[in-house]
Every structure is written in structure tokens, then in C-alpha cells.
C-alpha positions in Angstrom: -18.8 5.6 -1.7 -19.9 5.6 -5.3 -19.4 8.3 -8.0 -19.8 8.1 -11.8 -19.0 4.5 -12.4 -16.4 4.2 -9.6 -16.8 2.9 -6.1 -14.4 3.5 -3.2 -14.3 1.4 0.0 -12.3 2.1 3.1 -11.5 -0.9 5.3 -9.1 -1.5 8.3 -6.6 -4.3 8.5 -3.3 -5.4 9.8 -0.1 -3.4 9.0 1.9 -4.3 5.9 4.4 -1.5 6.2 7.0 -1.7 9.0 6.5 1.2 11.4 4.6 1.3 14.7 3.9 -1.8 16.7 0.3 -3.1 16.4 -0.8 -0.2 14.3 -3.5 -1.2 11.8 -3.8 0.0 8.3 -6.8 1.5 6.6 -7.2 0.8 2.9 -8.9 2.9 0.3 -9.8 0.6 -2.7 -11.2 2.3 -5.8 -13.1 0.0 -8.2 -13.8 0.7 -11.8 -17.4 -0.4 -12.4 -17.6 0.4 -16.1 -18.3 -3.4 -16.6 -20.4 -4.1 -13.6 -20.1 -7.8 -14.1 -16.3 -7.6 -14.1 -15.2 -4.8 -11.6 -11.5 -3.9 -11.6 -9.4 -2.4 -8.9 -8.4 1.0 -10.3 -6.4 2.2 -7.3 -5.4 1.0 -3.8 -4.1 3.2 -1.0 -2.9 2.0 2.4 -2.9 4.6 5.2 -1.5 3.9 8.7 -3.9 4.1 11.6 -7.4 3.4 12.8 -10.2 4.5 10.6 -11.8 7.6 12.0 -14.0 8.8 9.1 -14.3 9.3 5.3 -16.2 11.5 3.0 -16.8 11.7 -0.8 -17.1 15.3 -2.0 -17.2 16.0 -5.7 -15.3 12.9 -6.7 -12.6 13.2 -4.0 -12.5 10.7 -1.1 -11.1 12.2 2.1 -9.9 9.6 4.6 -9.0 10.4 8.2 -7.1 7.9 10.4 -5.7 8.1 13.9 -2.4 6.5 14.8 -1.1 6.5 18.4 2.5 7.7 18.7 3.3 5.7 21.8 3.3 2.4 19.9 6.9 2.6 18.7 8.9 -0.6 18.5 12.4 -0.6 20.0 14.8 0.6 17.3 18.6 0.4 16.9 20.4 3.7 17.6 20.8 4.6 13.9 17.4 3.3 12.8 14.6 5.7 11.9 11.0 4.8 10.9 9.4 7.6 9.0 5.6 7.9 8.3 4.6 6.1 5.1 1.6 5.5 2.9 1.3 3.0 0.1 -0.2 3.8 -3.3 -0.7 0.9 -5.7 2.0 -1.1 -4.0 4.6 1.7 -4.0 5.6 3.0 -0.6 5.7 6.8 -0.3 7.7 8.1 2.7 6.5 11.3 4.3 9.5 13.3 5.4 9.7 14.1 9.1 9.8 17.8 8.2 6.4 17.5 6.6 4.7 16.3 9.8 2.7 19.2 11.2 2.4 19.5 15.0 1.4 21.8 17.8 3.5 22.3 20.9 1.1 20.7 23.4 1.5 18.1 26.1 -1.5 16.3 24.6 0.2 15.7 21.2 0.2 12.0 21.5 -1.5 10.8 18.3 -1.0 11.2 14.6 -4.0 12.3 12.5 -3.6 11.3 8.9 -5.6 13.0 6.2 -5.5 11.5 2.7 -7.4 12.7 -0.4 -7.9 10.6 -3.5 -9.5 11.7 -6.8 -11.5 8.6 -7.8 -12.3 9.9 -11.3 -8.8 10.9 -12.5 -6.0 8.3 -11.9 -3.4 10.8 -13.1 -4.0 13.0 -10.0 -1.5 12.4 -7.1 -2.7 11.0 -3.8 -2.4 13.9 -1.3 -1.5 13.1 2.3 -1.0 15.3 5.4 0.1 14.1 8.8 -0.5 16.0 12.0 0.9 15.2 15.5 -1.9 16.5 17.6 -4.1 15.2 20.5 -6.6 12.4 20.0 -9.8 13.4 18.1 -13.1 11.7 17.7 -15.5 14.1 16.0 -15.3 14.8 12.2 -16.8 17.9 10.7 -16.7 18.5 6.9 
């Protein structure tokens, strides 16, 4: 996705943040192309889950990933793994109270929605997490 001298790519890979067993990560990498012969990484965001879709709308990249909730590793009694994303190497925990959900027997997968302003590095990366049933169709 390209917008005004910046380019964003979303790729999936193996997990670098401890959480769910065998859950891949999806990366958003924003490149500064001011010097096209020497591109620089301007921002990198790591989001848990399988890539579902992404859109660039008016300089904001929206990424949607799906992460299955049944992939939990066995934990000690006092251990808790909370949802996390990584922004430029810093881990940002998502409090359990911020996970949105519906009371449904089909609520077996997390849907992560992350938005990144690729033109203004001072803007915070916004992330929302939903515990809802599996989805496969993306409308914007």
C-alpha cells in the first residue's frame, strides 16, 4: 500500500510475543521512501493472528487478523497471558477489560483490528480486539 512517499506492507510470520501456541504474527511495516534508493523503516507493528485483510484509506492502514482462542498453552495457576501487540519493538498489553465480546456459543476466535496512520508518526497505533465467531468476509 503506497501513500505520499510512504509504503506499508503486511506480512505473516511466526510469533515473537509469548501468548497462544502456534499463533502466527502479522506485521505492518511502514517504509519512508523519501530517498527511493535508500528506503528506511519508519514504523513496524506486530499484530497476533492470521492475516485476514487490510485496507489503506486516506493515509490510514486498517489491518484485520484472526486468532483462534483454543490455541492456549498450558499455564501455571497464577499465570495470565493477556493480548498484546508490538509497536517499534515495544510490547503494548491490551487489558482483558478492553476485549469486546458477544455472549454467543460461537465466540471461539479473536478478531484484531489495528489502524496505523502512515503519514504521521506521532499518532498512536489504535487496536481493538473482539472475541467473536470466525469471519472470512471483509467489507469496508
